[in-house]
N, C-alpha and C positions, 0 to 999 in steps of 0.2 A: 883565576884570570881577572884582571882589572876591568871594572865596568867603565865603558867609554861613554862620553857625552857626545851625541851625534845630532846633526841637523840636516833635514831635507826640505827642499822647497818646490813649489809648483808655480807655474806662470799664472798671474791673476787675470782672469777673463774680464772683458769689458762688459759692464753690467747694463747693457742697453737692450737686452732680449733674453731669450731662453738659452740654457746651456746646451752644448752640442756634444757629439761623440768625442771630439778632440779634447774637450775639457775633461770628460769622463776618463779618457786614456791617461791624462796627466795625473788625476787623482789615483787611478788604479796602480800605475807604475810606482808612484811614491809610496803608496800604502803597502805594496808588496815588499818593498825594501825596508820600510819601517817595521813591519811585522817580523820579517826575517831577523833584523838586528835585535829586536826585543826577545826573540827566541834565543839568541846568543847571549842574552843577559845585559845588553846595552841599553842605555837611556836615550830616547829619541825625541827631539822636538820636530814637529812636522807642521809646516805652514801651508795655509790655503787663504784665499781671500778674493776680493773684487776690486777692480779698477773703476772708479766712479766719477771721474771728472771728464770734461770735454764738451765740445759743441753738439755731438750726436746725442749725448744725454740731455743737454738743455733743450734740444729740438724735440726729442721724444716726450719730454716732460710737458712742453708747451702743447704738443698735439693732444696730450691726455688731460690738459687743464690742471696740471700739478706743478708745484715747485720742483726744481731738480732734486733737492734733498728728499722730498716725499716720494718722488718717482723711484729713486734708487733704493729707498727704504723698502719698496715693494719688490723690485726686481732682484735684489740681493737674496731674497728668500727662495727664489727659484734655484739658485746655485747652492745655497745651504741645504735645501731639500734633497738635491741630487747627491751631494757629498754624504749626507746622513743615510740616504737610501742605499748607497754603496757601502755603508759601514766603514767609511773612511776614518782611520784612526788618528785624525789630525789633532794637534794640541793647541795650535794658535791660528786664529782667524783674524785677518786684517781687512779693514775697509779704508780706502784712501780718503774717505771723508771723516774718519775717526780724528778726534781732536789731538791725540798723541801723535798720530802720523803726520798731520798737518804741521804741528810745531816742529817735529823732528825733520821733516822735509825742508822747512825754512832754515833750520839750524844747519843742515847739510849744505844748503845754498851758501850760507855765510862762510862755512868752512872751506868751500871751493872758490871763494871770491877771487883768490889770486889767479885762478885759471879762467875767470869769466870776463868777457868784454862785450861791449855793445857795438852792433854793426847793422847796416841796412841789408836786408835779405831781398833779393829779387830773383824770382824763379817760379817753379811749378809746384802746385799744391793740389791734393785731392781731398775734397770735403768728406767723402765717404770714408776714406782711410784715416783722415786727420793726420796726414803725413806729407812731407816735402819730397820731391823727386828731382833727380838730376836731369840735365838735358839729354844725356845718353839714354836714361831709362824712359823718358817721355818719347824719344825717337823710336826706341825698340817697340813701344806699345802704340805707335802711330797716334800719339796725342790723346789716347783714351785709357782710363784706368781699367785694367783687365778684370779686376774684381767687381767693380761697381758699374762698369759700362757707361761712365760719364766722362766728359772731357776734363783734362787737367786745367786748373785755373792758373793764370799768370798773375802773381801778386808781388807787391813791393811793400815792405814794412820794416820798421826798426825793431830788432830783437836782441836779446842777450844770447851770446854764444859761449859754449864750453870748449876750451882749447884741448880737445882730446888728441889732436895731432902730436902734442908734446909727449904723449905716452905710447906712441906706436911701437917704438923699439922694445920697450919693457914688456908690452903685451905680447908681441911676437916671441920674445925670448921665453916668457912664461908658458906660452902654448907649445913651443917647440920642445921645451924640456919637461913638459907634462906637469909643471907646477900648477897650472890650471889645465887640467886634462879635458880634452874634448872627445867624447865617445859617441859614435864609432870613429875609428881612425880616418875613414875617408871624408867625414865631415871636417875633421881637423885639417886635412890637406886642402879641402875646398876653401876653408876660411883663411888659411895661410896664403893661398893664392890670391884671395880677395884683398889681403893686407899688403900685397907686394909693393904697392905704391903708397902705403901708409894710410892712416885714418884722416878723414877730413873733419874739421871742427863742426859741431852740430848746434843748431838753434835750440835753446832750452827755454824760450819764453815766446809769448805772442802779446801784442797790444790788447788791452782790455776790450777795445771795440771789436776785435776779431775773435777773442776767446773770453766768453763771459763767465763760464763756470769752471773754476779751478782755484788753485792756491795762489794768493797774492805773492809777488816777488818781494822779499824783504827790502824795505827802503825805497821801493818804487811802486806806488799803488796803481800806476797806469799800465803795469805789465803783470801778466799772469803766467805761472809756471806751465811750460809745455810738458808733455807726458814723461820725459825721461827722468828728471830728478824726482818727480812726483811718484810715478808708478814703480820704477826700478828700485827706489829706496825702500820699498815695502819689506824686502827681505831682511833688512836691518831693523827697521822701525818696529816690526811685529814682535821681535824678541827683546825689545826694550831700548835699543839704541836711541839717543845717547845717554839717557838718564835713569833707566830702570836697571837696577843691579841684576847681574846674572847673564847679561847678553854676551859678554866676552867668553863665557864658558862654552858657548855653542858656535861662535863665529871663529873661523870661516865655515861656511856651509860645506858639508861633505859631498852632497849631491844637489844639483839644481836641475830639475826636470823641465825641459822646454821642447817645443815643436821646432822643426827645422826652419820654419819661416821666420822665427825670431832669434835665430842664432847670432846674426850680426850685431843685434842690439846687446845681447847678453855676453858676447865674447869681445865686443868692441867698446861700446859706450859704458856699460856697467863696470868692467875692470878699470877703465879710465877714471870713473868716479871714485872707486875704491882706492886706487893709487893716489888720487888727489887728496883723499881723506887719510892717507897713510894707514890703510887697513889691509889685512891679508886678502888675497883673491880666493874665490871658491875653489875647492879642490877638484871637483869634477862637474862638467856640464854633460848631462845625459840627454842626447838629442834624438827624439823619436820622429818617425815619419808621419805621413798623412794616411788616412783611411779612405779608400775609394769604395764604390759600390758597383760590383760587377765590372771593375776596371775603369769606371767613369767617375770623375770628381763629383763628390756630393754637392748638390745644388737645389735650393728651394724651387727654382724655376723649372728644373728637370723633374723634380718630385721624387728624387731618390735619397733624400736625407733620412738617416736612421736615428730614431729617438732612443737614447739609452733607457728611458723610462719604460718604453713599450717592451723592450727585451726583458727587463727585470720583472715587470709586472706579470708577464705571460709565461716566463720560463724559469724564473728564480734568479736571485742575485748571483749565486755561485755559477750558474750557467753562463751569465754575462761575463763574470770575472774569468771563467775558464777560457771562453773563446778568445777574449781580447788579450789574455796573457799568453796563450799558447799559439793561436792561429794568426795573430798579428805580431810580426817580428818586433822585438823590443827596440831595435836600433835601425829600423828601415820602414818603408811604406808597407801597408797591408791592405787587404781587401775583405769586404764583407758582402755576402749575399745571404738571403734567407735560406736558400738551399744548402749552402755550406754550413750555416749555423745549425739548422735542424739536423743535418747529417752528423755534425759533431755532438750535438746534444743527445740524439737518440742512440747513436752507435758507440761513441766514446764514453760519454757519461752514463748512459742507460745500460748498454750491453757490457762494456768493459768494466767500469768501476761499480756501477749499481748492482749488476748481477754477481760480481765477485763478493761484495759485502753480504748480499742477501743469501747466496748459496752457502757461504761459510757459516754465517750465523745460524741458518736453519739446520745445517748438519750438526753443529755443536749442540743445538737444542734437541734434535732427533736422536742423536747417538750418545750424547753425554749429559742428557738432562739439563743442558744449558751451562754446564761447568766447563770452562775453557781448559783448565789445567795450568801447567807451568807456561808462563809467557816469557819468551826470551827477550833480552835487551836488543840494542841496535846491532844486528848481525849482518847488515848490508853495507857495502862500501859506498859511502856518499861522496867520494872524492870528486867525481864529475859534477854532481849536483851542486856542491858547494863552490866548485870552480866557476860554474856558470853564474851562480848568484853573485859571486865576487866580481865577475867580469860584466855584470849588469846585462846578461843575456837570459832574461827570465823565461822566454819561450823555450830555450834549450833546457832549462831546469825542469820545466813541466814535461818536456819530452823524456827526460831522464826518469821522472816519476812514472811516466806511462810505460816505460820499459819494465819497471817493476810490476805495474798493474797487469800487464800482459803475461809476464813471466809467471805470476801466481795463478792466473787463469789457466795457462798451459800446464802448470804443475798439477793442478786439480784434475785436468783432463787426463794427464799421464798416469797419476797414481790411483785414480778412481776410488775415493774414500768410501763410496757406497758399496763397492765390492769387498773392500777390506772389512766393512761393517758386517757383512753377511758371514764372513769367516770368523769374525771376532766373537760371535755368540758362543762358540765352543772352544776358543783358542786364546789363552792369555797373551801369548806373544803378539797375535794379530790385534788384540785389544790395545796393547801398549803401542803397537805400530800406528793404529788409528789415532790414538791420543797425540802421538808425536806429529803426525801429518796435520791434524787440525790445529795443534799448538803452533806449528811452523807457519801455517796459513794466517792465523790470527796475529802472530807477531809481525808478519809481513804487512798485513792490512794496517796495523797500528803505525808501522814505519811509514807507509804510504800516507796515512793521515797526518803525520808530523811534517812530511815533505810538502803536503798540500796546504798546510795551515796558513802560509803567507798569501796563497792564491785563492783558496776556497775555505775561508775560516768556518763557515756554517757547516759545511760537509765534514771538515776535520773534527769539529766538535761533536757531530753525530756519530762519527766512527769511534771517537773516544768514549762516548756515552754507551754505545752498544757493546764494545769489547773491553774497555779499559778496566772495569772492576773485576774481570775474570769470570763473571756470571752473566749470562744473557737472559734477559726477561722478555716475555712475549710482547709487552707493550712497547719495547724499545726498538723492535725491528720493523721497519716500514720500507716502502720503495723509495730509494733516494731520488731517482730521476724517472718518474712515470713517463711513458711515451707521450709525446705531444707532436701533433702534425697540424699546425695552424696555417702554415704558409706553403707546405708541400704535401704531396700525397703519401698516405701510409702505404708502404710497399706490401703490407700483409693484406690489404684490401684487394680482393680479386674482382676484376671486371667480368661480368657475365655477358658473353657474346649472344646477340639475338639468334634464334634458330632460323635457318634458311627456309 
């Protein structure tokens, strides 16, 4: 099979604070796909990074008595630390303050010059979002930004515009024909409905007096690039566009992972930029939903924000990866509560998977002196698993893996190796039967490990260490997922009722 060169990207977060659970979900989904593709023998470039320009950065820097550059040099490490803690297998890290990115963004501006014009903007702006809003949007929200709870400002200023309206028909055609596929399908339909009146040209600069921290517009030092050409261009600049050899081998991106709230930018403005540069469009936009907490939107003011670091530090990285890849639908909104999480951890990881590994390993040690015997190859049909992975429905692929986990637990309960072992002391046929049963179980667990490798790489490696050599050693068998009840009550703890 020919080795493919593949490219996956994540949306770069704004580096003015700490990373949140949505950032972690971006990294996780992209990492699952990258690891799966590498299992298939393909070469993967995997981009991550940070968006570091804008007034909010400048304001935060000033509050901290730092220059904007020194400020982002600190905050970027929060994001890098989370990526590394999650064992994200990224290959390319971009900062929009990198000198190569700055030069490449200015080059992109000059290449798009034919589609750029100057005009006076008069309308509504939110300082918190650093975004412009239409009259209709302002009316819908009664003049107040729903995210920041501050009134929209009425501003008038001279800006440069990108004529994305010129590309509306080509973008619609690309989406309708899946040349730029939007996954899931209902997000595609939503966006096509949004496009029915065409795209409106977008402001791509602001006067220096209004935006102090950003990339200067080529040839006009009084204007600074607004977010679009700066931030969206990172997907190209990080792999070397336009001047570092090799970028063409990986563009167009195979998958771009984004949240549903930024779909219109990535399916409208970004393809217009690419068409203006005469470059191919990304092949697929994978749009994930938002994560609520007990059905309520996460909010610092409510106090229900979930810190990915807390989950990883207290329960393990693979427990985090498991919950958010299986119990949060890949292509839809999901929900997190500590009760749901601990239930999944203690019952599904602890009881289902952990006990399966422990029981089989201990039986091989007890009955066969640790020697597994013949391990069979891939004897399970992975059609559904691979289908779900290909269709970017990772939660369904983990479901498919758990079908196998539970099937092997049920198999052990049905065949009762401990009873076969009693008979095997005086019966060669039963001894051979026991060896076959345990070999079948070990083969199944190794298959489960391979299926889990993109999702739970540490657990997959432990399974391989325990069973892969064919000989199980005492020091290699531990409890994969010891019981943890930090947020909920241990159901085994009995309450003693006071005597009447």
